[in-house]
All heavy atoms as TSV, in Angstrom:
chain	resi	resn	atom	element	x	y	z
A	1	LEU	N	N	117.179	83.291	98.182
A	1	LEU	CA	C	116.486	82.081	98.594
A	1	LEU	C	C	115.609	81.450	97.663
A	1	LEU	O	O	115.184	82.103	96.749
A	1	LEU	CB	C	115.545	82.538	99.795
A	1	LEU	CG	C	116.090	82.841	101.236
A	1	LEU	CD1	C	115.067	83.389	102.150
A	1	LEU	CD2	C	116.789	81.634	101.737
A	2	GLY	N	N	115.573	80.166	97.704
A	2	GLY	CA	C	114.675	79.392	96.896
A	2	GLY	C	C	113.643	78.712	97.776
A	2	GLY	O	O	113.570	79.008	98.914
A	3	TYR	N	N	112.846	77.863	97.225
A	3	TYR	CA	C	111.900	77.083	97.976
A	3	TYR	C	C	111.859	75.681	97.591
A	3	TYR	O	O	112.153	75.245	96.517
A	3	TYR	CB	C	110.417	77.719	97.700
A	3	TYR	CG	C	110.219	79.125	98.153
A	3	TYR	CD1	C	110.538	80.168	97.325
A	3	TYR	CD2	C	109.818	79.344	99.491
A	3	TYR	CE1	C	110.462	81.561	97.726
A	3	TYR	CE2	C	109.708	80.726	99.818
A	3	TYR	CZ	C	110.044	81.718	98.981
A	3	TYR	OH	O	109.986	82.928	99.507
A	4	ASP	N	N	111.630	74.843	98.710
A	4	ASP	CA	C	111.686	73.338	98.374
A	4	ASP	C	C	110.263	72.989	98.009
A	4	ASP	O	O	109.397	73.710	97.884
A	4	ASP	CB	C	112.107	72.606	99.687
A	4	ASP	CG	C	111.285	72.785	100.884
A	4	ASP	OD1	O	110.231	73.249	100.821
A	4	ASP	OD2	O	111.679	72.367	102.037
A	5	SER	N	N	110.129	71.600	97.961
A	5	SER	CA	C	108.867	71.122	97.431
A	5	SER	C	C	107.648	71.276	98.381
A	5	SER	O	O	106.464	71.268	98.019
A	5	SER	CB	C	108.912	69.682	97.086
A	5	SER	OG	O	109.349	68.826	98.330
A	6	THR	N	N	107.873	71.626	99.582
A	6	THR	CA	C	106.924	71.983	100.565
A	6	THR	C	C	106.693	73.477	100.776
A	6	THR	O	O	106.071	73.908	101.575
A	6	THR	CB	C	107.137	71.304	102.004
A	6	THR	OG1	O	108.426	71.815	102.459
A	6	THR	CG2	C	107.120	69.733	101.806
A	7	ASN	N	N	107.372	74.152	99.791
A	7	ASN	CA	C	107.229	75.630	99.841
A	7	ASN	C	C	107.839	76.353	100.947
A	7	ASN	O	O	107.541	77.473	101.340
A	7	ASN	CB	C	105.852	76.154	99.768
A	7	ASN	CG	C	105.574	77.334	98.737
A	7	ASN	OD1	O	106.470	77.595	98.015
A	7	ASN	ND2	N	104.627	78.093	99.020
A	8	HIS	N	N	108.896	75.663	101.556
A	8	HIS	CA	C	109.655	76.290	102.615
A	8	HIS	C	C	110.857	76.983	102.052
A	8	HIS	O	O	111.558	76.385	101.135
A	8	HIS	CB	C	110.052	75.200	103.765
A	8	HIS	CG	C	108.911	74.690	104.541
A	8	HIS	ND1	N	108.246	73.656	104.199
A	8	HIS	CD2	C	108.318	75.170	105.607
A	8	HIS	CE1	C	107.293	73.377	105.013
A	8	HIS	NE2	N	107.367	74.330	105.998
A	9	PRO	N	N	111.247	78.111	102.663
A	9	PRO	CA	C	112.470	78.648	102.052
A	9	PRO	C	C	113.660	77.963	102.368
A	9	PRO	O	O	113.900	77.443	103.457
A	9	PRO	CB	C	112.538	80.094	102.747
A	9	PRO	CG	C	111.517	80.040	103.883
A	9	PRO	CD	C	110.682	78.869	103.623
A	10	VAL	N	N	114.587	77.812	101.330
A	10	VAL	CA	C	115.904	77.167	101.507
A	10	VAL	C	C	116.898	78.050	100.857
A	10	VAL	O	O	116.608	78.800	99.807
A	10	VAL	CB	C	115.965	75.780	100.855
A	10	VAL	CG1	C	115.078	74.831	101.507
A	10	VAL	CG2	C	115.633	75.880	99.417
A	11	LYS	N	N	118.150	77.984	101.521
A	11	LYS	CA	C	119.306	78.781	100.837
A	11	LYS	C	C	119.631	78.086	99.622
A	11	LYS	O	O	119.761	76.953	99.515
A	11	LYS	CB	C	120.398	78.918	101.795
A	11	LYS	CG	C	120.241	79.801	102.874
A	11	LYS	CD	C	121.478	79.904	103.690
A	11	LYS	CE	C	121.166	80.881	104.792
A	11	LYS	NZ	N	122.609	81.113	105.617
A	12	THR	N	N	119.849	78.888	98.527
A	12	THR	CA	C	120.295	78.434	97.252
A	12	THR	C	C	121.792	78.740	97.049
A	12	THR	O	O	122.212	79.731	97.673
A	12	THR	CB	C	119.542	78.972	96.045
A	12	THR	OG1	O	119.531	80.316	96.054
A	12	THR	CG2	C	118.120	78.375	96.130
A	13	LYS	N	N	122.468	77.929	96.279
A	13	LYS	CA	C	123.875	78.442	96.085
A	13	LYS	C	C	124.063	79.602	95.316
A	13	LYS	O	O	123.117	79.955	94.302
A	13	LYS	CB	C	124.670	77.251	95.198
A	13	LYS	CG	C	124.959	76.111	95.898
A	13	LYS	CD	C	125.652	75.137	94.981
A	13	LYS	CE	C	126.433	74.048	95.620
A	13	LYS	NZ	N	127.132	73.197	94.688
A	14	ARG	N	N	124.990	80.523	95.712
A	14	ARG	CA	C	125.226	81.658	94.902
A	14	ARG	C	C	126.087	81.261	93.797
A	14	ARG	O	O	127.167	80.603	93.918
A	14	ARG	CB	C	126.052	82.704	95.850
A	14	ARG	CG	C	126.298	83.946	95.217
A	14	ARG	CD	C	126.982	84.858	96.214
A	14	ARG	NE	N	127.743	85.989	95.432
A	14	ARG	CZ	C	128.963	85.891	95.205
A	14	ARG	NH1	N	129.800	84.948	95.666
A	14	ARG	NH2	N	129.523	86.866	94.507
A	15	PRO	N	N	125.784	81.621	92.552
A	15	PRO	CA	C	126.490	81.366	91.353
A	15	PRO	C	C	128.031	81.815	91.505
A	15	PRO	O	O	128.128	82.932	92.041
A	15	PRO	CB	C	125.785	81.965	90.215
A	15	PRO	CG	C	124.717	82.652	90.775
A	15	PRO	CD	C	124.643	82.500	92.223
A	16	ASP	N	N	128.946	81.086	91.084
A	16	ASP	CA	C	130.367	81.487	91.126
A	16	ASP	C	C	130.537	82.682	90.024
A	16	ASP	O	O	130.385	82.344	88.934
A	16	ASP	CB	C	131.189	80.279	90.834
A	16	ASP	CG	C	132.620	80.591	91.090
A	16	ASP	OD1	O	133.024	81.741	91.262
A	16	ASP	OD2	O	133.355	79.628	91.094
A	17	MET	N	N	130.778	83.739	90.677
A	17	MET	CA	C	130.981	84.850	89.832
A	17	MET	C	C	132.216	84.931	88.954
A	17	MET	O	O	132.425	85.657	88.016
A	17	MET	CB	C	130.817	86.271	90.647
A	17	MET	CG	C	129.482	86.337	91.370
A	17	MET	SD	S	127.975	86.114	90.297
A	17	MET	CE	C	127.907	87.615	89.560
A	18	ASP	N	N	133.102	83.950	89.342
A	18	ASP	CA	C	134.354	83.980	88.562
A	18	ASP	C	C	134.344	83.003	87.332
A	18	ASP	O	O	135.296	82.820	86.683
A	18	ASP	CB	C	135.523	83.407	89.548
A	18	ASP	CG	C	135.944	84.535	90.564
A	18	ASP	OD1	O	135.750	85.644	90.241
A	18	ASP	OD2	O	136.365	84.034	91.620
A	19	LYS	N	N	133.205	82.342	87.224
A	19	LYS	CA	C	132.873	81.432	86.131
A	19	LYS	C	C	131.960	82.108	85.042
A	19	LYS	O	O	131.005	82.788	85.478
A	19	LYS	CB	C	132.392	80.028	86.639
A	19	LYS	CG	C	133.117	79.423	87.685
A	19	LYS	CD	C	134.473	78.966	87.078
A	19	LYS	CE	C	135.286	78.087	88.231
A	19	LYS	NZ	N	136.406	77.468	87.735
A	20	LEU	N	N	132.194	81.792	83.822
A	20	LEU	CA	C	131.361	82.351	82.718
A	20	LEU	C	C	130.649	81.193	82.061
A	20	LEU	O	O	131.319	80.109	81.818
A	20	LEU	CB	C	132.184	83.171	81.762
A	20	LEU	CG	C	132.792	84.333	82.342
A	20	LEU	CD1	C	133.766	84.981	81.310
A	20	LEU	CD2	C	131.722	85.425	82.707
A	21	ARG	N	N	129.497	81.293	81.579
A	21	ARG	CA	C	128.772	80.325	80.786
A	21	ARG	C	C	129.189	80.399	79.255
A	21	ARG	O	O	129.680	81.514	78.845
A	21	ARG	CB	C	127.276	80.456	80.929
A	21	ARG	CG	C	126.857	80.027	82.324
A	21	ARG	CD	C	125.363	79.874	82.307
A	21	ARG	NE	N	124.923	79.282	83.681
A	21	ARG	CZ	C	123.763	79.118	84.096
A	21	ARG	NH1	N	122.827	79.495	83.129
A	21	ARG	NH2	N	123.447	78.565	85.163
A	22	SER	N	N	128.859	79.536	78.567
A	22	SER	CA	C	129.295	79.441	77.030
A	22	SER	C	C	128.662	80.697	76.324
A	22	SER	O	O	129.279	81.224	75.475
A	22	SER	CB	C	128.905	78.178	76.458
A	22	SER	OG	O	129.624	77.110	76.990
A	23	SER	N	N	127.413	81.004	76.624
A	23	SER	CA	C	126.813	82.055	75.861
A	23	SER	C	C	127.616	83.294	76.233
A	23	SER	O	O	127.648	84.377	75.368
A	23	SER	CB	C	125.306	82.234	76.322
A	23	SER	OG	O	125.219	82.440	77.690
A	24	GLN	N	N	127.955	83.492	77.429
A	24	GLN	CA	C	128.847	84.789	77.876
A	24	GLN	C	C	130.100	84.766	77.095
A	24	GLN	O	O	130.607	85.953	76.649
A	24	GLN	CB	C	129.032	84.841	79.248
A	24	GLN	CG	C	127.765	84.970	80.103
A	24	GLN	CD	C	127.846	84.814	81.625
A	24	GLN	OE1	O	128.409	83.700	81.997
A	24	GLN	NE2	N	127.535	85.822	82.351
A	25	VAL	N	N	130.758	83.553	77.014
A	25	VAL	CA	C	132.099	83.516	76.298
A	25	VAL	C	C	131.992	83.907	74.850
A	25	VAL	O	O	132.676	84.588	74.254
A	25	VAL	CB	C	132.560	82.072	76.541
A	25	VAL	CG1	C	133.964	81.956	75.699
A	25	VAL	CG2	C	132.969	81.839	78.045
A	26	ALA	N	N	130.839	83.333	74.176
A	26	ALA	CA	C	130.560	83.594	72.840
A	26	ALA	C	C	130.406	85.043	72.632
A	26	ALA	O	O	130.939	85.609	71.670
A	26	ALA	CB	C	129.345	82.822	72.311
A	27	ASN	N	N	129.693	85.742	73.503
A	27	ASN	CA	C	129.434	87.168	73.358
A	27	ASN	C	C	130.705	87.937	73.502
A	27	ASN	O	O	131.020	88.811	72.749
A	27	ASN	CB	C	128.462	87.638	74.492
A	27	ASN	CG	C	127.989	89.012	74.270
A	27	ASN	OD1	O	127.816	89.554	73.218
A	27	ASN	ND2	N	127.814	89.802	75.427
A	28	ILE	N	N	131.620	87.587	74.457
A	28	ILE	CA	C	132.865	88.214	74.601
A	28	ILE	C	C	133.817	88.074	73.279
A	28	ILE	O	O	134.275	88.972	72.912
A	28	ILE	CB	C	133.719	87.710	75.818
A	28	ILE	CG1	C	132.899	88.110	77.082
A	28	ILE	CG2	C	135.131	88.060	75.880
A	28	ILE	CD1	C	133.399	87.396	78.368
A	29	LEU	N	N	133.709	86.857	72.704
A	29	LEU	CA	C	134.408	86.603	71.552
A	29	LEU	C	C	133.964	87.202	70.317
A	29	LEU	O	O	134.595	87.131	69.269
A	29	LEU	CB	C	134.587	84.960	71.331
A	29	LEU	CG	C	135.318	84.356	72.496
A	29	LEU	CD1	C	135.347	82.772	72.269
A	29	LEU	CD2	C	136.906	84.841	72.607
A	30	GLY	N	N	132.628	87.681	70.372
A	30	GLY	CA	C	132.037	88.238	69.129
A	30	GLY	C	C	131.623	87.263	68.068
A	30	GLY	O	O	131.622	87.394	67.000
A	31	ILE	N	N	131.212	85.899	68.671
A	31	ILE	CA	C	130.788	84.973	67.844
A	31	ILE	C	C	129.497	84.304	68.374
A	31	ILE	O	O	129.107	84.628	69.487
A	31	ILE	CB	C	131.847	83.708	67.734
A	31	ILE	CG1	C	132.130	83.142	69.073
A	31	ILE	CG2	C	133.164	84.201	67.051
A	31	ILE	CD1	C	133.005	81.906	69.154
A	32	ALA	N	N	128.756	83.611	67.478
A	32	ALA	CA	C	127.475	83.051	67.849
A	32	ALA	C	C	127.784	81.808	68.833
A	32	ALA	O	O	128.819	81.173	68.640
A	32	ALA	CB	C	126.718	82.620	66.707
A	33	PRO	N	N	126.943	81.584	69.844
A	33	PRO	CA	C	127.078	80.355	70.604
A	33	PRO	C	C	127.208	79.127	69.720
A	33	PRO	O	O	128.054	78.298	70.127
A	33	PRO	CB	C	125.822	80.285	71.494
A	33	PRO	CG	C	125.449	81.657	71.608
A	33	PRO	CD	C	125.747	82.331	70.136
A	34	LYS	N	N	126.558	78.975	68.671
A	34	LYS	CA	C	126.692	77.813	67.785
A	34	LYS	C	C	128.077	77.687	67.293
A	34	LYS	O	O	128.669	76.632	67.151
A	34	LYS	CB	C	125.658	77.905	66.552
A	34	LYS	CG	C	124.507	77.319	66.743
A	34	LYS	CD	C	123.596	77.421	65.481
A	34	LYS	CE	C	122.823	76.139	65.189
A	34	LYS	NZ	N	121.904	76.313	64.068
A	35	THR	N	N	128.674	78.818	67.003
A	35	THR	CA	C	130.108	78.759	66.435
A	35	THR	C	C	131.068	78.244	67.570
A	35	THR	O	O	131.930	77.517	67.301
A	35	THR	CB	C	130.608	80.191	66.005
A	35	THR	OG1	O	129.591	80.601	64.896
A	35	THR	CG2	C	132.018	80.200	65.433
A	36	LEU	N	N	130.810	78.803	68.665
A	36	LEU	CA	C	131.632	78.367	69.879
A	36	LEU	C	C	131.575	76.813	70.109
A	36	LEU	O	O	132.463	76.075	70.201
A	36	LEU	CB	C	131.228	78.984	71.165
A	36	LEU	CG	C	132.054	78.637	72.503
A	36	LEU	CD1	C	133.415	79.125	72.335
A	36	LEU	CD2	C	131.339	79.251	73.687
A	37	TYR	N	N	130.174	76.276	70.010
A	37	TYR	CA	C	130.051	74.819	70.266
A	37	TYR	C	C	130.646	74.029	69.047
A	37	TYR	O	O	131.241	72.957	69.281
A	37	TYR	CB	C	128.545	74.511	70.323
A	37	TYR	CG	C	127.858	75.139	71.454
A	37	TYR	CD1	C	126.663	75.839	71.278
A	37	TYR	CD2	C	128.421	75.108	72.768
A	37	TYR	CE1	C	126.032	76.429	72.366
A	37	TYR	CE2	C	127.758	75.752	73.744
A	37	TYR	CZ	C	126.638	76.267	73.631
A	37	TYR	OH	O	125.945	77.022	74.766
A	38	ARG	N	N	130.636	74.651	67.877
A	38	ARG	CA	C	131.314	73.924	66.716
A	38	ARG	C	C	132.783	73.915	66.890
A	38	ARG	O	O	133.464	72.894	66.627
A	38	ARG	CB	C	130.866	74.763	65.411
A	38	ARG	CG	C	131.206	73.924	64.134
A	38	ARG	CD	C	130.831	74.598	62.925
A	38	ARG	NE	N	129.474	75.103	62.923
A	38	ARG	CZ	C	129.153	76.420	62.916
A	38	ARG	NH1	N	129.913	77.404	62.789
A	38	ARG	NH2	N	127.825	76.748	62.975
A	39	MET	N	N	133.393	75.058	67.522
A	39	MET	CA	C	134.800	75.056	67.731
A	39	MET	C	C	135.274	73.910	68.679
A	39	MET	O	O	136.354	73.423	68.627
A	39	MET	CB	C	135.253	76.471	68.122
A	39	MET	CG	C	135.044	77.429	66.997
A	39	MET	SD	S	135.396	79.182	67.519
A	39	MET	CE	C	137.112	79.176	67.435
A	40	LEU	N	N	134.376	73.841	69.728
A	40	LEU	CA	C	134.682	72.866	70.721
A	40	LEU	C	C	134.519	71.537	70.198
A	40	LEU	O	O	135.408	70.568	70.435
A	40	LEU	CB	C	133.561	73.007	71.880
A	40	LEU	CG	C	133.751	74.164	72.860
A	40	LEU	CD1	C	132.551	74.501	73.667
A	40	LEU	CD2	C	134.999	73.964	73.789
A	41	LYS	N	N	133.551	71.279	69.376
A	41	LYS	CA	C	133.389	69.842	68.848
A	41	LYS	C	C	134.363	69.445	67.955
A	41	LYS	O	O	134.824	68.379	67.945
A	41	LYS	CB	C	132.002	69.816	68.020
A	41	LYS	CG	C	131.563	68.535	67.512
A	41	LYS	CD	C	130.294	68.426	66.919
A	41	LYS	CE	C	129.946	67.069	66.389
A	41	LYS	NZ	N	128.556	66.989	65.797
A	42	ASP	N	N	134.968	70.479	67.078
A	42	ASP	CA	C	136.060	69.980	66.089
A	42	ASP	C	C	137.435	70.173	66.602
A	42	ASP	O	O	138.356	69.936	65.917
A	42	ASP	CB	C	135.757	70.744	64.750
A	42	ASP	CG	C	136.016	72.192	64.863
A	42	ASP	OD1	O	136.680	72.731	65.770
A	42	ASP	OD2	O	135.546	72.820	63.887
A	43	GLY	N	N	137.434	70.530	67.950
A	43	GLY	CA	C	138.881	70.501	68.654
A	43	GLY	C	C	139.587	71.765	68.392
A	43	GLY	O	O	140.835	71.736	68.818
A	44	ARG	N	N	139.079	72.762	67.795
A	44	ARG	CA	C	139.795	74.014	67.650
A	44	ARG	C	C	140.190	74.768	68.971
A	44	ARG	O	O	141.097	75.496	69.097
A	44	ARG	CB	C	139.041	75.052	66.753
A	44	ARG	CG	C	139.189	74.710	65.286
A	44	ARG	CD	C	138.599	75.723	64.459
A	44	ARG	NE	N	137.042	75.383	64.338
A	44	ARG	CZ	C	136.201	76.297	63.832
A	44	ARG	NH1	N	136.511	77.433	63.351
A	44	ARG	NH2	N	134.984	75.847	63.728
A	45	ILE	N	N	139.127	74.520	69.947
A	45	ILE	CA	C	139.519	75.016	71.259
A	45	ILE	C	C	139.210	73.878	72.279
A	45	ILE	O	O	138.381	72.919	71.972
A	45	ILE	CB	C	138.605	76.242	71.653
A	45	ILE	CG1	C	137.119	76.011	71.556
A	45	ILE	CG2	C	139.019	77.440	70.815
A	45	ILE	CD1	C	136.247	77.186	71.938
A	46	SER	N	N	139.791	74.016	73.374
A	46	SER	CA	C	139.710	72.949	74.407
A	46	SER	C	C	138.400	73.060	75.229
A	46	SER	O	O	137.991	74.251	75.501
A	46	SER	CB	C	140.859	72.988	75.373
A	46	SER	OG	O	141.995	72.808	74.692
A	47	GLU	N	N	137.878	71.969	75.753
A	47	GLU	CA	C	136.647	71.936	76.644
A	47	GLU	C	C	137.134	72.510	77.895
A	47	GLU	O	O	138.130	72.247	78.484
A	47	GLU	CB	C	136.212	70.568	76.810
A	47	GLU	CG	C	135.290	70.052	75.684
A	47	GLU	CD	C	133.895	70.478	75.814
A	47	GLU	OE1	O	133.494	71.064	76.850
A	47	GLU	OE2	O	133.227	70.413	74.780
A	48	PRO	N	N	136.324	73.402	78.551
A	48	PRO	CA	C	136.574	73.787	79.913
A	48	PRO	C	C	136.004	72.814	80.893
A	48	PRO	O	O	135.413	71.783	80.602
A	48	PRO	CB	C	135.778	75.148	80.034
A	48	PRO	CG	C	134.602	74.889	79.077
A	48	PRO	CD	C	135.205	74.050	77.885
A	49	ALA	N	N	136.281	72.998	82.255
A	49	ALA	CA	C	135.583	72.145	83.293
A	49	ALA	C	C	134.097	72.512	83.202
A	49	ALA	O	O	133.583	73.326	82.632
A	49	ALA	CB	C	136.223	72.619	84.584
A	50	ARG	N	N	133.581	71.320	83.761
A	50	ARG	CA	C	131.997	71.435	83.885
A	50	ARG	C	C	131.659	71.511	85.297
A	50	ARG	O	O	132.352	70.915	86.208
A	50	ARG	CB	C	131.455	70.184	83.165
A	50	ARG	CG	C	131.562	70.252	81.617
A	50	ARG	CD	C	130.744	69.213	81.003
A	50	ARG	NE	N	130.880	69.323	79.526
A	50	ARG	CZ	C	129.828	69.681	78.720
A	50	ARG	NH1	N	128.741	69.991	79.304
A	50	ARG	NH2	N	130.008	69.698	77.514
A	51	GLY	N	N	130.492	72.088	85.510
A	51	GLY	CA	C	129.958	72.286	86.943
A	51	GLY	C	C	129.597	70.928	87.499
A	51	GLY	O	O	129.037	70.129	86.788
A	52	GLU	N	N	129.758	70.757	88.829
A	52	GLU	CA	C	129.421	69.576	89.527
A	52	GLU	C	C	127.918	69.251	89.584
A	52	GLU	O	O	127.431	68.080	89.350
A	52	GLU	CB	C	129.977	69.492	90.951
A	52	GLU	CG	C	131.582	69.479	90.947
A	52	GLU	CD	C	132.009	69.622	92.462
A	52	GLU	OE1	O	131.264	69.359	93.368
A	52	GLU	OE2	O	133.179	69.905	92.606
A	53	ASP	N	N	127.217	70.380	89.745
A	53	ASP	CA	C	125.790	70.215	90.022
A	53	ASP	C	C	124.870	70.207	88.762
A	53	ASP	O	O	123.850	69.663	88.737
A	53	ASP	CB	C	125.335	71.318	90.977
A	53	ASP	CG	C	125.537	72.654	90.593
A	53	ASP	OD1	O	126.519	72.882	89.654
A	53	ASP	OD2	O	124.900	73.655	91.088
A	54	ASN	N	N	125.426	70.905	87.695
A	54	ASN	CA	C	124.583	71.036	86.571
A	54	ASN	C	C	125.213	70.536	85.131
A	54	ASN	O	O	124.672	70.609	84.128
A	54	ASN	CB	C	124.055	72.462	86.460
A	54	ASN	CG	C	125.221	73.457	86.315
A	54	ASN	OD1	O	126.319	73.095	85.985
A	54	ASN	ND2	N	124.902	74.704	86.495
A	55	ASN	N	N	126.556	70.273	85.278
A	55	ASN	CA	C	127.351	69.790	84.066
A	55	ASN	C	C	127.440	70.917	82.979
A	55	ASN	O	O	127.758	70.658	81.849
A	55	ASN	CB	C	126.697	68.563	83.472
A	55	ASN	CG	C	127.707	67.771	82.760
A	55	ASN	OD1	O	128.915	67.719	83.064
A	55	ASN	ND2	N	127.413	67.069	81.713
A	56	TYR	N	N	127.208	72.221	83.441
A	56	TYR	CA	C	127.283	73.270	82.304
A	56	TYR	C	C	128.872	73.516	82.272
A	56	TYR	O	O	129.680	73.345	83.121
A	56	TYR	CB	C	126.674	74.573	82.934
A	56	TYR	CG	C	125.272	74.589	82.946
A	56	TYR	CD1	C	124.521	75.629	83.428
A	56	TYR	CD2	C	124.473	73.539	82.223
A	56	TYR	CE1	C	123.190	75.740	83.587
A	56	TYR	CE2	C	123.103	73.586	82.215
A	56	TYR	CZ	C	122.383	74.770	82.825
A	56	TYR	OH	O	121.062	74.715	82.904
A	57	ARG	N	N	129.187	74.007	81.101
A	57	ARG	CA	C	130.653	74.343	80.947
A	57	ARG	C	C	130.906	75.623	81.748
A	57	ARG	O	O	130.037	76.512	81.716
A	57	ARG	CB	C	130.830	74.757	79.466
A	57	ARG	CG	C	130.869	73.472	78.559
A	57	ARG	CD	C	131.161	73.945	77.063
A	57	ARG	NE	N	131.177	72.776	76.218
A	57	ARG	CZ	C	130.125	72.358	75.684
A	57	ARG	NH1	N	128.920	72.803	75.769
A	57	ARG	NH2	N	130.227	71.199	74.836
A	58	GLU	N	N	131.991	75.632	82.516
A	58	GLU	CA	C	132.287	76.762	83.394
A	58	GLU	C	C	133.712	77.273	82.919
A	58	GLU	O	O	134.728	76.759	83.132
A	58	GLU	CB	C	132.322	76.358	84.743
A	58	GLU	CG	C	131.002	75.959	85.313
A	58	GLU	CD	C	131.041	75.655	86.728
A	58	GLU	OE1	O	132.074	75.172	87.260
A	58	GLU	OE2	O	130.024	75.724	87.419
A	59	TRP	N	N	133.680	78.461	82.225
A	59	TRP	CA	C	134.969	79.102	81.787
A	59	TRP	C	C	135.450	79.935	82.805
A	59	TRP	O	O	134.838	80.762	83.370
A	59	TRP	CB	C	134.591	79.867	80.587
A	59	TRP	CG	C	133.915	78.990	79.420
A	59	TRP	CD1	C	132.600	78.805	79.303
A	59	TRP	CD2	C	134.627	78.516	78.351
A	59	TRP	NE1	N	132.448	78.013	78.231
A	59	TRP	CE2	C	133.532	77.866	77.436
A	59	TRP	CE3	C	135.799	78.488	77.801
A	59	TRP	CZ2	C	133.727	77.199	76.349
A	59	TRP	CZ3	C	136.168	77.755	76.636
A	59	TRP	CH2	C	135.130	77.245	75.895
A	60	THR	N	N	136.786	79.938	83.012
A	60	THR	CA	C	137.454	80.820	83.878
A	60	THR	C	C	137.801	82.087	83.075
A	60	THR	O	O	137.989	81.965	81.826
A	60	THR	CB	C	138.728	80.152	84.483
A	60	THR	OG1	O	139.679	80.017	83.388
A	60	THR	CG2	C	138.455	78.949	85.253
A	61	ARG	N	N	138.034	83.225	83.768
A	61	ARG	CA	C	138.364	84.411	82.995
A	61	ARG	C	C	139.671	84.210	82.320
A	61	ARG	O	O	139.951	84.718	81.345
A	61	ARG	CB	C	138.494	85.532	84.024
A	61	ARG	CG	C	137.068	85.796	84.658
A	61	ARG	CD	C	136.822	87.131	85.146
A	61	ARG	NE	N	135.591	87.387	85.698
A	61	ARG	CZ	C	134.545	87.722	84.885
A	61	ARG	NH1	N	134.580	88.042	83.696
A	61	ARG	NH2	N	133.334	87.863	85.541
A	62	GLU	N	N	140.616	83.372	82.854
A	62	GLU	CA	C	141.877	83.162	82.188
A	62	GLU	C	C	141.780	82.448	80.948
A	62	GLU	O	O	142.392	82.659	79.950
A	62	GLU	CB	C	142.912	82.455	83.212
A	62	GLU	CG	C	143.305	83.157	84.307
A	62	GLU	CD	C	142.387	83.281	85.533
A	62	GLU	OE1	O	141.299	82.424	85.591
A	62	GLU	OE2	O	142.364	84.086	86.394
A	63	GLU	N	N	140.814	81.466	80.971
A	63	GLU	CA	C	140.525	80.636	79.727
A	63	GLU	C	C	140.111	81.530	78.671
A	63	GLU	O	O	140.391	81.417	77.418
A	63	GLU	CB	C	139.612	79.527	79.921
A	63	GLU	CG	C	140.184	78.376	80.724
A	63	GLU	CD	C	139.067	77.393	81.231
A	63	GLU	OE1	O	137.962	77.757	81.630
A	63	GLU	OE2	O	139.364	76.272	81.218
A	64	VAL	N	N	139.154	82.454	79.068
A	64	VAL	CA	C	138.489	83.310	78.018
A	64	VAL	C	C	139.640	84.298	77.525
A	64	VAL	O	O	139.609	84.543	76.294
A	64	VAL	CB	C	137.298	84.121	78.762
A	64	VAL	CG1	C	136.743	85.129	77.764
A	64	VAL	CG2	C	136.132	82.999	79.178
A	65	GLN	N	N	140.424	84.888	78.458
A	65	GLN	CA	C	141.447	85.820	77.941
A	65	GLN	C	C	142.326	85.074	76.993
A	65	GLN	O	O	142.710	85.632	75.840
A	65	GLN	CB	C	142.240	86.337	79.077
A	65	GLN	CG	C	141.481	87.259	79.860
A	65	GLN	CD	C	142.247	87.694	81.266
A	65	GLN	OE1	O	143.277	87.043	81.610
A	65	GLN	NE2	N	141.771	88.750	81.842
A	66	ALA	N	N	142.619	83.877	77.099
A	66	ALA	CA	C	143.471	83.102	76.140
A	66	ALA	C	C	142.848	82.871	74.887
A	66	ALA	O	O	143.466	82.930	73.844
A	66	ALA	CB	C	143.973	81.711	76.899
A	67	LEU	N	N	141.513	82.575	74.945
A	67	LEU	CA	C	140.792	82.402	73.626
A	67	LEU	C	C	140.674	83.795	72.919
A	67	LEU	O	O	140.905	83.718	71.692
A	67	LEU	CB	C	139.313	82.014	74.020
A	67	LEU	CG	C	139.204	80.514	74.439
A	67	LEU	CD1	C	137.704	80.229	74.753
A	67	LEU	CD2	C	139.587	79.560	73.162
A	68	VAL	N	N	140.498	84.828	73.700
A	68	VAL	CA	C	140.546	86.139	72.953
A	68	VAL	C	C	141.808	86.359	72.182
A	68	VAL	O	O	141.834	86.696	70.903
A	68	VAL	CB	C	140.221	87.269	73.932
A	68	VAL	CG1	C	140.532	88.576	73.288
A	68	VAL	CG2	C	138.876	87.234	74.550
A	69	LYS	N	N	142.898	86.090	72.855
A	69	LYS	CA	C	144.161	86.213	72.137
A	69	LYS	C	C	144.409	85.270	70.973
A	69	LYS	O	O	144.889	85.599	69.887
A	69	LYS	CB	C	145.339	85.929	73.178
A	69	LYS	CG	C	145.524	87.094	74.174
A	69	LYS	CD	C	146.631	86.800	75.107
A	69	LYS	CE	C	146.794	87.958	76.197
A	69	LYS	NZ	N	147.775	87.495	77.241
A	70	GLU	N	N	143.922	83.999	71.184
A	70	GLU	CA	C	144.087	82.943	70.198
A	70	GLU	C	C	143.182	83.265	68.953
A	70	GLU	O	O	143.683	83.182	67.862
A	70	GLU	CB	C	143.669	81.643	70.773
A	70	GLU	CG	C	143.878	80.486	69.713
A	70	GLU	CD	C	143.392	79.141	70.359
A	70	GLU	OE1	O	143.511	78.975	71.608
A	70	GLU	OE2	O	143.084	78.299	69.525
A	71	ILE	N	N	141.962	83.619	69.212
A	71	ILE	CA	C	141.012	83.848	68.113
A	71	ILE	C	C	141.414	85.118	67.400
A	71	ILE	O	O	141.259	85.282	66.180
A	71	ILE	CB	C	139.534	83.824	68.617
A	71	ILE	CG1	C	139.214	82.463	68.943
A	71	ILE	CG2	C	138.647	84.354	67.558
A	71	ILE	CD1	C	137.866	82.269	69.538
A	72	GLY	N	N	141.876	86.072	68.142
A	72	GLY	CA	C	142.317	87.368	67.620
A	72	GLY	C	C	143.483	87.260	66.709
A	72	GLY	O	O	143.614	88.081	65.783
A	73	SER	N	N	144.271	86.291	66.869
A	73	SER	CA	C	145.585	86.079	66.080
A	73	SER	C	C	145.269	85.323	64.801
A	73	SER	O	O	146.138	85.119	64.029
A	73	SER	CB	C	146.513	85.478	66.982
A	73	SER	OG	O	146.301	84.124	67.341
A	74	ARG	N	N	144.062	84.833	64.598
A	74	ARG	CA	C	143.735	84.084	63.394
A	74	ARG	C	C	143.508	84.912	62.242
A	74	ARG	O	O	143.008	85.913	62.201
A	74	ARG	CB	C	142.506	83.155	63.655
A	74	ARG	CG	C	142.882	81.998	64.614
A	74	ARG	CD	C	141.796	81.109	64.813
A	74	ARG	NE	N	142.251	80.003	65.701
A	74	ARG	CZ	C	141.510	79.047	66.091
A	74	ARG	NH1	N	140.267	78.883	65.571
A	74	ARG	NH2	N	141.820	78.166	66.897
C-alpha cells in the first residue's frame, strides 16, 4: 500500500516480476550499468520496451538470455 496526498492508503501497482531493470541486466551480464547504456547508445544491443508509467527500460528474461549468449560469444 502507498498513500495519496491526503495520507489515505491506496493500492499501488505490484512491480512486474518478469521484467528486469537495466541495473539488474548489467549485473547479470557482469558489466557496469554505464557500459550497458553505452552499448545501447552505439547500437551494439537493441533497446528494450519501456514502461508505460515510468518510461524505464523493461527487459524480459528472454532478452537478457539472448544478451548473455551474444556477449559471451564476443
